[in-house]
N, CA, C, O and the ligand as a Tripos MOL2 file, in Angstrom:
@<TRIPOS>MOLECULE
protein
  249   247    63     0     0
PROTEIN
NO_CHARGES

@<TRIPOS>ATOM
      1 N           0.8470   -1.2000    0.0000 N.3       1 MET1
      2 CA          0.0000    0.0000    0.0000 C.3       1 MET1
      3 C           0.8840    1.2520    0.0000 C.2       1 MET1
      4 O           1.8790    1.3130    0.7220 O.2       1 MET1
      5 N           0.5180    2.2430   -0.8080 N.am      2 ASP2
      6 CA          1.2590    3.5030   -0.7700 C.3       2 ASP2
      7 C           0.3590    4.6210   -0.2320 C.2       2 ASP2
      8 O          -0.8160    4.4040    0.0610 O.2       2 ASP2
      9 N           0.9230    5.7890   -0.1120 N.am      3 LEU3
     10 CA          0.1560    6.8790    0.4920 C.3       3 LEU3
     11 C          -1.0470    7.2720   -0.3630 C.2       3 LEU3
     12 O          -2.0750    7.7040    0.1600 O.2       3 LEU3
     13 N          -0.9100    7.1180   -1.6990 N.am      4 ALA4
     14 CA         -2.0240    7.4720   -2.5720 C.3       4 ALA4
     15 C          -3.2540    6.6160   -2.2560 C.2       4 ALA4
     16 O          -4.3610    7.1390   -2.1260 O.2       4 ALA4
     17 N          -3.0530    5.2870   -2.1320 N.am      5 SER5
     18 CA         -4.2070    4.4280   -1.8470 C.3       5 SER5
     19 C          -4.6850    4.6060   -0.4180 C.2       5 SER5
     20 O          -5.8760    4.4700   -0.1380 O.2       5 SER5
     21 N          -3.7630    4.9080    0.4890 N.am      6 MET6
     22 CA         -4.1730    5.1770    1.8600 C.3       6 MET6
     23 C          -5.0950    6.3950    1.9160 C.2       6 MET6
     24 O          -6.0890    6.4040    2.6430 O.2       6 MET6
     25 N          -4.7490    7.4220    1.1360 N.am      7 ARG7
     26 CA         -5.5670    8.6330    1.1240 C.3       7 ARG7
     27 C          -6.9380    8.3730    0.5060 C.2       7 ARG7
     28 O          -7.9230    9.0210    0.8600 O.2       7 ARG7
     29 N          -6.9910    7.4030   -0.4340 N.am      8 GLU8
     30 CA         -8.2790    7.0460   -1.0080 C.3       8 GLU8
     31 C          -9.2220    6.5100    0.0570 C.2       8 GLU8
     32 O         -10.4380    6.6840   -0.0310 O.2       8 GLU8
     33 N          -8.6590    5.8620    1.0540 N.am      9 TYR9
     34 CA         -9.4710    5.3510    2.1440 C.3       9 TYR9
     35 C          -9.7720    6.4190    3.1920 C.2       9 TYR9
     36 O         -10.4550    6.1530    4.1810 O.2       9 TYR9
     37 N          -9.2650    7.6110    2.9720 N.am     10 GLY10
     38 CA         -9.5620    8.7080    3.8790 C.3      10 GLY10
     39 C          -8.6020    8.8520    5.0350 C.2      10 GLY10
     40 O          -8.8210    9.6750    5.9240 O.2      10 GLY10
     41 N          -7.5250    8.0530    5.0390 N.am     11 ALA11
     42 CA         -6.5590    8.1400    6.1300 C.3      11 ALA11
     43 C          -5.5270    9.2190    5.8090 C.2      11 ALA11
     44 O          -4.9760    9.2490    4.7090 O.2      11 ALA11
     45 N          -5.2730   10.0900    6.7590 N.am     12 ARG12
     46 CA         -4.2960   11.1650    6.5450 C.3      12 ARG12
     47 C          -3.0790   11.0050    7.4380 C.2      12 ARG12
     48 O          -2.1300   11.7860    7.3610 O.2      12 ARG12
     49 N          -3.1130   10.0100    8.2650 N.am     13 SER13
     50 CA         -1.9630    9.7910    9.1410 C.3      13 SER13
     51 C          -1.7810    8.2920    9.3690 C.2      13 SER13
     52 O          -2.6720    7.4980    9.0690 O.2      13 SER13
     53 N          -0.6380    7.9180    9.8940 N.am     14 VAL14
     54 CA         -0.3800    6.5110   10.1960 C.3      14 VAL14
     55 C          -0.0830    6.3710   11.6840 C.2      14 VAL14
     56 O           0.3360    7.3190   12.3480 O.2      14 VAL14
     57 N          -0.3120    5.1630   12.1840 N.am     15 GLU15
     58 CA          0.0470    4.8780   13.5500 C.3      15 GLU15
     59 C           1.3560    4.1140   13.5400 C.2      15 GLU15
     60 O           1.4630    3.0610   12.9110 O.2      15 GLU15
     61 N           2.3450    4.6390   14.2310 N.am     16 ALA16
     62 CA          3.6550    4.0070   14.3090 C.3      16 ALA16
     63 C           3.7990    3.3550   15.6740 C.2      16 ALA16
     64 O           3.6050    4.0040   16.7020 O.2      16 ALA16
     65 N           4.1380    2.0700   15.6840 N.am     17 THR17
     66 CA          4.2960    1.3490   16.9400 C.3      17 THR17
     67 C           5.6870    0.7550   17.0260 C.2      17 THR17
     68 O           6.1170    0.0360   16.1240 O.2      17 THR17
     69 N           6.3860    1.0500   18.1010 N.am     18 CYS18
     70 CA          7.7210    0.4950   18.3110 C.3      18 CYS18
     71 C           7.6080   -0.9940   18.6040 C.2      18 CYS18
     72 O           6.8080   -1.4130   19.4410 O.2      18 CYS18
     73 N           8.4240   -1.7970   17.9020 N.am     19 GLN19
     74 CA          8.3570   -3.2460   18.0400 C.3      19 GLN19
     75 C           9.3030   -3.7790   19.1090 C.2      19 GLN19
     76 O           9.3050   -4.9770   19.3930 O.2      19 GLN19
     77 N          10.0940   -2.9140   19.6910 N.am     20 THR20
     78 CA         11.0450   -3.3620   20.7030 C.3      20 THR20
     79 C          10.3080   -3.8770   21.9360 C.2      20 THR20
     80 O           9.4020   -3.2250   22.4550 O.2      20 THR20
     81 N          10.7140   -5.0550   22.3920 N.am     21 LEU21
     82 CA         10.0830   -5.6660   23.5460 C.3      21 LEU21
     83 C          10.1960   -4.7410   24.7650 C.2      21 LEU21
     84 O          11.2760   -4.2440   25.0820 O.2      21 LEU21
     85 N           9.0690   -4.5230   25.4380 N.am     22 GLY22
     86 CA          9.0810   -3.6940   26.6280 C.3      22 GLY22
     87 C           8.9440   -2.2170   26.3510 C.2      22 GLY22
     88 O           8.8700   -1.4210   27.2870 O.2      22 GLY22
     89 N           8.9070   -1.8290   25.0940 N.am     23 CYS23
     90 CA          8.7220   -0.4150   24.7820 C.3      23 CYS23
     91 C           7.2820   -0.1910   24.3120 C.2      23 CYS23
     92 O           6.4290    0.2430   25.0860 O.2      23 CYS23
     93 N           7.0210   -0.4910   23.0340 N.am     24 GLY24
     94 CA          5.6490   -0.3960   22.5540 C.3      24 GLY24
     95 C           5.1400    1.0160   22.4050 C.2      24 GLY24
     96 O           3.9310    1.2400   22.3400 O.2      24 GLY24
     97 N           6.0390    1.9630   22.3500 N.am     25 GLN25
     98 CA          5.6630    3.3660   22.1460 C.3      25 GLN25
     99 C           4.8280    3.5210   20.8810 C.2      25 GLN25
    100 O           5.1620    2.9600   19.8380 O.2      25 GLN25
    101 N           3.7470    4.2800   20.9750 N.am     26 GLU26
    102 CA          2.8990    4.5220   19.8180 C.3      26 GLU26
    103 C           2.8610    6.0030   19.5020 C.2      26 GLU26
    104 O           2.9010    6.8500   20.3950 O.2      26 GLU26
    105 N           2.7810    6.3010   18.2070 N.am     27 ALA27
    106 CA          2.6840    7.6970   17.8050 C.3      27 ALA27
    107 C           1.8490    7.7860   16.5380 C.2      27 ALA27
    108 O           1.8970    6.8990   15.6860 O.2      27 ALA27
    109 N           1.0980    8.8420   16.4260 N.am     28 ILE28
    110 CA          0.3550    9.1250   15.2030 C.3      28 ILE28
    111 C           1.1820   10.1160   14.3880 C.2      28 ILE28
    112 O           1.5370   11.1940   14.8650 O.2      28 ILE28
    113 N           1.4790    9.7290   13.1520 N.am     29 VAL29
    114 CA          2.3100   10.5710   12.3040 C.3      29 VAL29
    115 C           1.4790   11.0610   11.1290 C.2      29 VAL29
    116 O           0.9770   10.2660   10.3350 O.2      29 VAL29
    117 N           1.3390   12.3690   11.0270 N.am     30 ASN30
    118 CA          0.5710   12.9570    9.9330 C.3      30 ASN30
    119 C           1.3610   12.8810    8.6390 C.2      30 ASN30
    120 O           2.5480   13.2060    8.5990 O.2      30 ASN30
    121 N           0.6800   12.4430    7.5740 N.am     31 MET31
    122 CA          1.3530   12.2310    6.2970 C.3      31 MET31
    123 C           1.0580   13.3380    5.2850 C.2      31 MET31
    124 O           1.4410   13.2250    4.1200 O.2      31 MET31
    125 N           0.3880   14.3980    5.7120 N.am     32 ASP32
    126 CA          0.1440   15.5150    4.8020 C.3      32 ASP32
    127 C           1.4730   16.0580    4.2910 C.2      32 ASP32
    128 O           2.4140   16.2510    5.0610 O.2      32 ASP32
    129 N           1.5390   16.3010    2.9940 N.am     33 GLY33
    130 CA          2.7420   16.8840    2.4310 C.3      33 GLY33
    131 C           3.7750   15.8600    1.9900 C.2      33 GLY33
    132 O           4.7830   16.2230    1.3830 O.2      33 GLY33
    133 N           3.5400   14.5770    2.2870 N.am     34 ARG34
    134 CA          4.4590   13.5340    1.8100 C.3      34 ARG34
    135 C           3.9850   13.0390    0.4430 C.2      34 ARG34
    136 O           2.7840   13.0180    0.1720 O.2      34 ARG34
    137 N           4.9200   12.6420   -0.4150 N.am     35 PRO35
    138 CA          4.5460   12.2350   -1.7800 C.3      35 PRO35
    139 C           3.6490   10.9890   -1.8020 C.2      35 PRO35
    140 O           3.7810   10.0980   -0.9640 O.2      35 PRO35
    141 N           2.7320   10.9510   -2.7830 N.am     36 ASP36
    142 CA          1.7980    9.8380   -2.9380 C.3      36 ASP36
    143 C           2.4850    8.4870   -3.1130 C.2      36 ASP36
    144 O           1.9570    7.4610   -2.6860 O.2      36 ASP36
    145 N           3.6670    8.4850   -3.7440 N.am     37 GLU37
    146 CA          4.2620    7.2080   -4.1450 C.3      37 GLU37
    147 C           5.0450    6.5090   -3.0310 C.2      37 GLU37
    148 O           5.5470    5.4040   -3.2390 O.2      37 GLU37
    149 N           5.1570    7.1180   -1.8760 N.am     38 ILE38
    150 CA          5.8230    6.4490   -0.7560 C.3      38 ILE38
    151 C           4.9570    5.2780   -0.2870 C.2      38 ILE38
    152 O           3.7520    5.4330   -0.0840 O.2      38 ILE38
    153 N           5.5730    4.1130   -0.1180 N.am     39 SER39
    154 CA          4.7980    2.9850    0.3780 C.3      39 SER39
    155 C           4.7360    3.0550    1.9040 C.2      39 SER39
    156 O           5.6750    3.4900    2.5700 O.2      39 SER39
    157 N           3.5990    2.6120    2.4290 N.am     40 VAL40
    158 CA          3.3570    2.7560    3.8690 C.3      40 VAL40
    159 C           4.4280    2.0530    4.7180 C.2      40 VAL40
    160 O           4.9000    2.6470    5.6880 O.2      40 VAL40
    161 N           4.8300    0.8170    4.3970 N.am     41 PRO41
    162 CA          5.8870    0.1960    5.2150 C.3      41 PRO41
    163 C           7.2030    0.9680    5.1790 C.2      41 PRO41
    164 O           7.9610    0.9450    6.1490 O.2      41 PRO41
    165 N           7.4800    1.6540    4.0630 N.am     42 ASP42
    166 CA          8.7260    2.4100    3.9560 C.3      42 ASP42
    167 C           8.7860    3.5880    4.9250 C.2      42 ASP42
    168 O           9.8710    4.0430    5.2840 O.2      42 ASP42
    169 N           7.6390    4.0750    5.3400 N.am     43 ILE43
    170 CA          7.6190    5.1860    6.2930 C.3      43 ILE43
    171 C           8.3350    4.7770    7.5750 C.2      43 ILE43
    172 O           9.0360    5.5770    8.1950 O.2      43 ILE43
    173 N           8.1460    3.5240    7.9570 N.am     44 GLY44
    174 CA          8.7680    3.0310    9.1800 C.3      44 GLY44
    175 C          10.2830    3.0530    9.1270 C.2      44 GLY44
    176 O          10.9450    3.1650   10.1580 O.2      44 GLY44
    177 N          10.8370    2.9450    7.9100 N.am     45 LEU45
    178 CA         12.2930    2.9370    7.7730 C.3      45 LEU45
    179 C          12.8890    4.3030    8.0800 C.2      45 LEU45
    180 O          14.0700    4.4140    8.4070 O.2      45 LEU45
    181 N          12.0780    5.3260    7.9740 N.am     46 LYS46
    182 CA         12.5630    6.6920    8.1780 C.3      46 LYS46
    183 C          12.3010    7.1870    9.5980 C.2      46 LYS46
    184 O          12.7460    8.2700    9.9780 O.2      46 LYS46
    185 N          11.5810    6.3940   10.3710 N.am     47 LEU47
    186 CA         11.2240    6.8400   11.7170 C.3      47 LEU47
    187 C          12.1040    6.1830   12.7740 C.2      47 LEU47
    188 O          12.6940    5.1240   12.5570 O.2      47 LEU47
    189 N          12.1690    6.8350   13.8980 N.am     48 LYS48
    190 CA         12.9280    6.3170   15.0300 C.3      48 LYS48
    191 C          12.0510    6.4810   16.2620 C.2      48 LYS48
    192 O          11.3700    7.4940   16.4190 O.2      48 LYS48
    193 N          12.0730    5.4830   17.1300 N.am     49 CYS49
    194 CA         11.2660    5.5480   18.3370 C.3      49 CYS49
    195 C          11.7440    6.6940   19.2260 C.2      49 CYS49
    196 O          12.9390    6.8360   19.4860 O.2      49 CYS49
    197 N          10.7880    7.5120   19.6890 N.am     50 SER50
    198 CA         11.1620    8.6530   20.5120 C.3      50 SER50
    199 C          11.4940    8.2390   21.9410 C.2      50 SER50
    200 O          12.0790    9.0180   22.6940 O.2      50 SER50
    201 N          11.1270    7.0270   22.3130 N.am     51 ARG51
    202 CA         11.3990    6.5850   23.6790 C.3      51 ARG51
    203 C          12.7060    5.8120   23.7870 C.2      51 ARG51
    204 O          13.5470    6.1130   24.6350 O.2      51 ARG51
    205 N          12.8750    4.7920   22.9060 N.am     52 CYS52
    206 CA         14.0460    3.9240   23.0610 C.3      52 CYS52
    207 C          15.0550    4.0640   21.9220 C.2      52 CYS52
    208 O          16.1440    3.4950   21.9860 O.2      52 CYS52
    209 N          14.6940    4.8220   20.8750 N.am     53 GLY53
    210 CA         15.6380    5.0400   19.7820 C.3      53 GLY53
    211 C          15.6700    3.9170   18.7660 C.2      53 GLY53
    212 O          16.4730    3.9530   17.8340 O.2      53 GLY53
    213 N          14.8060    2.9110   18.9270 N.am     54 SER54
    214 CA         14.7690    1.7750   18.0010 C.3      54 SER54
    215 C          14.2720    2.2080   16.6280 C.2      54 SER54
    216 O          13.4770    3.1410   16.5110 O.2      54 SER54
    217 N          14.7460    1.5230   15.5900 N.am     55 ARG55
    218 CA         14.2350    1.7570   14.2470 C.3      55 ARG55
    219 C          13.3130    0.6200   13.8110 C.2      55 ARG55
    220 O          12.9160    0.5480   12.6490 O.2      55 ARG55
    221 N          12.9790   -0.2580   14.7370 N.am     56 ASP56
    222 CA         12.0630   -1.3530   14.4300 C.3      56 ASP56
    223 C          10.6390   -0.8670   14.6720 C.2      56 ASP56
    224 O          10.0510   -1.1150   15.7250 O.2      56 ASP56
    225 N          10.0950   -0.1660   13.6700 N.am     57 ILE57
    226 CA          8.8100    0.5070   13.8150 C.3      57 ILE57
    227 C           7.7950   -0.1160   12.8610 C.2      57 ILE57
    228 O           8.0650   -0.2650   11.6690 O.2      57 ILE57
    229 N           6.6450   -0.4730   13.3820 N.am     58 LYS58
    230 CA          5.5780   -0.9840   12.5340 C.3      58 LYS58
    231 C           4.6110    0.1470   12.2160 C.2      58 LYS58
    232 O           4.2340    0.9310   13.0860 O.2      58 LYS58
    233 N           4.2200    0.2110   10.9430 N.am     59 ILE59
    234 CA          3.3380    1.2820   10.4910 C.3      59 ILE59
    235 C           2.0100    0.7150   10.0420 C.2      59 ILE59
    236 O           1.9670   -0.1970    9.2160 O.2      59 ILE59
    237 N           0.9410    1.2410   10.5720 N.am     60 ILE60
    238 CA         -0.3800    0.8910   10.0300 C.3      60 ILE60
    239 C          -1.1550    2.1600    9.7740 C.2      60 ILE60
    240 O          -1.0240    3.1240   10.5290 O.2      60 ILE60
    241 N          -1.9730    2.1860    8.7120 N.am     61 PRO61
    242 CA         -2.7810    3.3740    8.4390 C.3      61 PRO61
    243 C          -3.7010    3.6600    9.6120 C.2      61 PRO61
    244 O          -4.2910    2.7400   10.1780 O.2      61 PRO61
    245 N          -3.8240    4.9040    9.9740 N.am     62 ASP62
    246 CA         -4.6310    5.2820   11.1350 C.3      62 ASP62
    247 C          -6.1140    5.2940   10.7760 C.2      62 ASP62
    248 O          -6.9520    5.5900   11.6280 O.2      62 ASP62
    249 ZN         10.7360    2.1030   21.4370 Zn       63 ZN63
@<TRIPOS>BOND
     1     1     2 1
     2     2     3 1
     3     3     4 2
     4     3     5 am
     5     5     6 1
     6     6     7 1
     7     7     8 2
     8     7     9 am
     9     9    10 1
    10    10    11 1
    11    11    12 2
    12    11    13 am
    13    13    14 1
    14    14    15 1
    15    15    16 2
    16    15    17 am
    17    17    18 1
    18    18    19 1
    19    19    20 2
    20    19    21 am
    21    21    22 1
    22    22    23 1
    23    23    24 2
    24    23    25 am
    25    25    26 1
    26    26    27 1
    27    27    28 2
    28    27    29 am
    29    29    30 1
    30    30    31 1
    31    31    32 2
    32    31    33 am
    33    33    34 1
    34    34    35 1
    35    35    36 2
    36    35    37 am
    37    37    38 1
    38    38    39 1
    39    39    40 2
    40    39    41 am
    41    41    42 1
    42    42    43 1
    43    43    44 2
    44    43    45 am
    45    45    46 1
    46    46    47 1
    47    47    48 2
    48    47    49 am
    49    49    50 1
    50    50    51 1
    51    51    52 2
    52    51    53 am
    53    53    54 1
    54    54    55 1
    55    55    56 2
    56    55    57 am
    57    57    58 1
    58    58    59 1
    59    59    60 2
    60    59    61 am
    61    61    62 1
    62    62    63 1
    63    63    64 2
    64    63    65 am
    65    65    66 1
    66    66    67 1
    67    67    68 2
    68    67    69 am
    69    69    70 1
    70    70    71 1
    71    71    72 2
    72    71    73 am
    73    73    74 1
    74    74    75 1
    75    75    76 2
    76    75    77 am
    77    77    78 1
    78    78    79 1
    79    79    80 2
    80    79    81 am
    81    81    82 1
    82    82    83 1
    83    83    84 2
    84    83    85 am
    85    85    86 1
    86    86    87 1
    87    87    88 2
    88    87    89 am
    89    89    90 1
    90    90    91 1
    91    91    92 2
    92    91    93 am
    93    93    94 1
    94    94    95 1
    95    95    96 2
    96    95    97 am
    97    97    98 1
    98    98    99 1
    99    99   100 2
   100    99   101 am
   101   101   102 1
   102   102   103 1
   103   103   104 2
   104   103   105 am
   105   105   106 1
   106   106   107 1
   107   107   108 2
   108   107   109 am
   109   109   110 1
   110   110   111 1
   111   111   112 2
   112   111   113 am
   113   113   114 1
   114   114   115 1
   115   115   116 2
   116   115   117 am
   117   117   118 1
   118   118   119 1
   119   119   120 2
   120   119   121 am
   121   121   122 1
   122   122   123 1
   123   123   124 2
   124   123   125 am
   125   125   126 1
   126   126   127 1
   127   127   128 2
   128   127   129 am
   129   129   130 1
   130   130   131 1
   131   131   132 2
   132   131   133 am
   133   133   134 1
   134   134   135 1
   135   135   136 2
   136   135   137 am
   137   137   138 1
   138   138   139 1
   139   139   140 2
   140   139   141 am
   141   141   142 1
   142   142   143 1
   143   143   144 2
   144   143   145 am
   145   145   146 1
   146   146   147 1
   147   147   148 2
   148   147   149 am
   149   149   150 1
   150   150   151 1
   151   151   152 2
   152   151   153 am
   153   153   154 1
   154   154   155 1
   155   155   156 2
   156   155   157 am
   157   157   158 1
   158   158   159 1
   159   159   160 2
   160   159   161 am
   161   161   162 1
   162   162   163 1
   163   163   164 2
   164   163   165 am
   165   165   166 1
   166   166   167 1
   167   167   168 2
   168   167   169 am
   169   169   170 1
   170   170   171 1
   171   171   172 2
   172   171   173 am
   173   173   174 1
   174   174   175 1
   175   175   176 2
   176   175   177 am
   177   177   178 1
   178   178   179 1
   179   179   180 2
   180   179   181 am
   181   181   182 1
   182   182   183 1
   183   183   184 2
   184   183   185 am
   185   185   186 1
   186   186   187 1
   187   187   188 2
   188   187   189 am
   189   189   190 1
   190   190   191 1
   191   191   192 2
   192   191   193 am
   193   193   194 1
   194   194   195 1
   195   195   196 2
   196   195   197 am
   197   197   198 1
   198   198   199 1
   199   199   200 2
   200   199   201 am
   201   201   202 1
   202   202   203 1
   203   203   204 2
   204   203   205 am
   205   205   206 1
   206   206   207 1
   207   207   208 2
   208   207   209 am
   209   209   210 1
   210   210   211 1
   211   211   212 2
   212   211   213 am
   213   213   214 1
   214   214   215 1
   215   215   216 2
   216   215   217 am
   217   217   218 1
   218   218   219 1
   219   219   220 2
   220   219   221 am
   221   221   222 1
   222   222   223 1
   223   223   224 2
   224   223   225 am
   225   225   226 1
   226   226   227 1
   227   227   228 2
   228   227   229 am
   229   229   230 1
   230   230   231 1
   231   231   232 2
   232   231   233 am
   233   233   234 1
   234   234   235 1
   235   235   236 2
   236   235   237 am
   237   237   238 1
   238   238   239 1
   239   239   240 2
   240   239   241 am
   241   241   242 1
   242   242   243 1
   243   243   244 2
   244   243   245 am
   245   245   246 1
   246   246   247 1
   247   247   248 2
@<TRIPOS>SUBSTRUCTURE
     1 MET1         2 RESIDUE 1 A MET
     2 ASP2         6 RESIDUE 1 A ASP
     3 LEU3        10 RESIDUE 1 A LEU
     4 ALA4        14 RESIDUE 1 A ALA
     5 SER5        18 RESIDUE 1 A SER
     6 MET6        22 RESIDUE 1 A MET
     7 ARG7        26 RESIDUE 1 A ARG
     8 GLU8        30 RESIDUE 1 A GLU
     9 TYR9        34 RESIDUE 1 A TYR
    10 GLY10       38 RESIDUE 1 A GLY
    11 ALA11       42 RESIDUE 1 A ALA
    12 ARG12       46 RESIDUE 1 A ARG
    13 SER13       50 RESIDUE 1 A SER
    14 VAL14       54 RESIDUE 1 A VAL
    15 GLU15       58 RESIDUE 1 A GLU
    16 ALA16       62 RESIDUE 1 A ALA
    17 THR17       66 RESIDUE 1 A THR
    18 CYS18       70 RESIDUE 1 A CYS
    19 GLN19       74 RESIDUE 1 A GLN
    20 THR20       78 RESIDUE 1 A THR
    21 LEU21       82 RESIDUE 1 A LEU
    22 GLY22       86 RESIDUE 1 A GLY
    23 CYS23       90 RESIDUE 1 A CYS
    24 GLY24       94 RESIDUE 1 A GLY
    25 GLN25       98 RESIDUE 1 A GLN
    26 GLU26      102 RESIDUE 1 A GLU
    27 ALA27      106 RESIDUE 1 A ALA
    28 ILE28      110 RESIDUE 1 A ILE
    29 VAL29      114 RESIDUE 1 A VAL
    30 ASN30      118 RESIDUE 1 A ASN
    31 MET31      122 RESIDUE 1 A MET
    32 ASP32      126 RESIDUE 1 A ASP
    33 GLY33      130 RESIDUE 1 A GLY
    34 ARG34      134 RESIDUE 1 A ARG
    35 PRO35      138 RESIDUE 1 A PRO
    36 ASP36      142 RESIDUE 1 A ASP
    37 GLU37      146 RESIDUE 1 A GLU
    38 ILE38      150 RESIDUE 1 A ILE
    39 SER39      154 RESIDUE 1 A SER
    40 VAL40      158 RESIDUE 1 A VAL
    41 PRO41      162 RESIDUE 1 A PRO
    42 ASP42      166 RESIDUE 1 A ASP
    43 ILE43      170 RESIDUE 1 A ILE
    44 GLY44      174 RESIDUE 1 A GLY
    45 LEU45      178 RESIDUE 1 A LEU
    46 LYS46      182 RESIDUE 1 A LYS
    47 LEU47      186 RESIDUE 1 A LEU
    48 LYS48      190 RESIDUE 1 A LYS
    49 CYS49      194 RESIDUE 1 A CYS
    50 SER50      198 RESIDUE 1 A SER
    51 ARG51      202 RESIDUE 1 A ARG
    52 CYS52      206 RESIDUE 1 A CYS
    53 GLY53      210 RESIDUE 1 A GLY
    54 SER54      214 RESIDUE 1 A SER
    55 ARG55      218 RESIDUE 1 A ARG
    56 ASP56      222 RESIDUE 1 A ASP
    57 ILE57      226 RESIDUE 1 A ILE
    58 LYS58      230 RESIDUE 1 A LYS
    59 ILE59      234 RESIDUE 1 A ILE
    60 ILE60      238 RESIDUE 1 A ILE
    61 PRO61      242 RESIDUE 1 A PRO
    62 ASP62      246 RESIDUE 1 A ASP
    63 ZN63       249 GROUP 0 **** ****
């Protein structure tokens, strides 16, 4: 899924969840202004957990 199809479903942000055991930090990340062709899983590669610094982030459309 990319941002274009996500927007078709009316979602404007994604929920990012840290996969590190014992952390589980969640954040809502607004995707306004990001290009349509970015794939949703790729967003996780660019994010870092604000609590533990992990880059193991799972992304689901909000
Ligand atoms: Zn974390």
